[in-house]
C-alpha positions in Angstrom: 155.9 -48.0 179.7 153.1 -49.3 177.6 154.9 -52.6 177.3 155.5 -53.0 181.0 151.7 -52.5 181.6 150.9 -55.2 179.0 153.5 -57.5 180.5 152.0 -56.9 184.0 148.5 -57.6 182.8 149.6 -60.8 181.0 151.4 -62.0 184.1 148.3 -61.3 186.3 146.0 -63.1 183.8 148.2 -66.2 183.8 148.3 -66.2 187.7 144.5 -65.9 187.8 144.1 -68.9 185.4 146.6 -71.0 187.3 144.9 -70.1 190.6 141.5 -71.1 189.3 142.6 -74.5 188.1 141.3 -77.2 190.5 141.8 -80.9 190.8 138.9 -83.2 191.8 139.5 -84.5 195.4 140.0 -88.2 195.6 137.0 -89.9 197.1 137.6 -92.5 199.8 136.2 -96.0 199.5 132.9 -96.3 201.4 133.2 -98.3 204.5 130.3 -100.5 205.4 130.1 -101.0 209.2 129.6 -104.6 210.4 126.5 -104.7 212.6 127.1 -106.0 216.0 124.3 -108.1 217.6 122.7 -106.4 220.6 121.4 -108.6 223.4 117.7 -108.5 224.0 117.1 -107.3 227.6 115.0 -109.4 229.9 112.0 -107.7 231.4 113.8 -107.3 234.8 116.9 -105.9 233.1 114.9 -103.3 231.1 113.4 -101.9 234.3 116.8 -101.1 235.7 118.5 -100.1 232.4 118.9 -96.4 232.5 119.5 -96.2 228.7 115.9 -97.4 228.0 114.1 -94.4 226.4 110.7 -95.6 227.7 112.0 -94.9 231.3 111.4 -91.2 230.6 107.7 -91.8 230.9 107.7 -94.9 233.1 109.9 -93.9 236.0 108.2 -91.5 238.3 111.2 -89.3 239.0 111.8 -88.8 235.3 108.1 -88.1 234.5 108.3 -85.1 236.7 110.0 -82.3 234.7 109.3 -79.0 236.5 111.1 -77.5 239.5 109.2 -74.7 241.3 110.7 -71.7 243.1 109.8 -69.3 245.9 109.0 -65.7 245.1 112.0 -63.8 243.9 114.3 -66.8 244.6 116.5 -69.0 242.4 117.3 -71.7 245.0 116.1 -75.2 244.1 113.5 -76.3 246.6 114.1 -79.5 248.6 111.2 -81.4 247.0 112.7 -80.8 243.5 116.2 -81.9 244.3 115.6 -85.7 244.2 113.8 -85.3 240.9 116.8 -83.4 239.5 119.2 -86.0 240.8 117.2 -88.6 238.9 117.4 -86.6 235.7 121.2 -86.2 236.3 121.5 -90.0 236.5 119.6 -90.4 233.2 121.9 -87.9 231.5 125.0 -89.6 233.0 123.9 -93.0 231.5 122.8 -91.5 228.2 125.6 -89.3 226.9 123.7 -88.5 223.7 120.7 -87.1 225.5 120.3 -83.4 225.5 118.2 -81.2 227.8 117.0 -77.6 227.6 116.2 -75.9 231.0 113.5 -73.3 230.5 113.6 -70.8 233.3 110.4 -68.8 234.0 109.1 -66.1 236.4 105.7 -64.7 237.4 104.4 -61.4 236.0 105.6 -59.3 238.9 108.8 -57.3 238.2 110.1 -55.8 235.0 110.6 -57.8 231.8 114.4 -57.5 232.1 114.4 -58.5 235.7 112.2 -61.5 235.1 114.4 -62.7 232.2 117.4 -62.5 234.5 115.5 -64.4 237.3 114.4 -67.1 234.8 118.0 -67.5 233.7 119.2 -67.8 237.4 116.5 -70.4 238.0 117.6 -72.4 234.9 121.2 -72.2 236.0 120.4 -73.3 239.5 118.8 -76.5 238.1 121.8 -76.8 235.7 124.3 -76.6 238.6 122.5 -79.3 240.5 122.4 -81.6 237.4 126.2 -81.0 236.9 126.9 -81.7 240.5 125.1 -85.1 240.2 126.8 -86.4 237.0 125.4 -84.6 234.0 127.9 -83.1 231.5 127.8 -79.5 230.5 127.5 -80.3 226.8 124.2 -82.0 227.5 122.6 -78.9 229.0 121.2 -75.7 227.5 119.6 -72.9 229.6 117.1 -70.5 228.2 115.0 -67.9 230.0 111.5 -66.9 229.1 111.0 -64.6 232.0 107.3 -63.9 232.3 106.6 -64.6 228.6 105.3 -68.2 228.9 102.9 -68.4 231.9 101.2 -71.7 232.7 98.5 -69.7 234.6 97.2 -66.3 233.8 95.1 -65.4 236.9 96.2 -62.7 239.3 96.7 -64.7 242.5 99.5 -66.1 244.6 98.5 -69.7 243.6 98.8 -68.9 240.0 102.0 -66.9 240.3 103.6 -69.9 242.2 102.9 -72.1 239.1 104.7 -69.6 236.9 107.9 -69.5 239.0 109.5 -72.6 237.5 112.2 -74.3 235.4 110.9 -76.8 233.0 113.1 -79.7 231.8 112.7 -80.4 228.0 114.5 -83.5 226.6 116.0 -84.2 223.2 117.1 -87.8 223.2 119.4 -89.0 220.4 119.7 -92.8 220.3 
């Protein structure tokens, strides 16, 4: 019995050594891409080129990045819909662009309720972007509820400023 234990231990040791042996992986030859010349856009072409990153600040509908909501509602207001369509067109023409939709609420309501409301507001903007050509992989929705107010006064005017979804871009060119 003592010999069988020794034989078993010897066999396990050999198996462990064989299992630990490794071979270096062959490294592929590095490939150097050949640069392709890019045409320089004319001034009139750049104004209509939706892949121009500077459009984010030059084009009025892209400069606006906040959609406001009515009290206890998650329906996108009419005045924000055109702005959101404009952002959808930008995303459609810039597949590497990414966007975070930050849903917010005013201070009225419980913390949990406001987090849910902020998420519904972010998703409402997301749905409109998707309906107008954006891809789901470009969009991320996050809710801050009442945690990130832009106004801290206790008034209807101030609360209205906090009921919003903000569009935050991450552009990869």
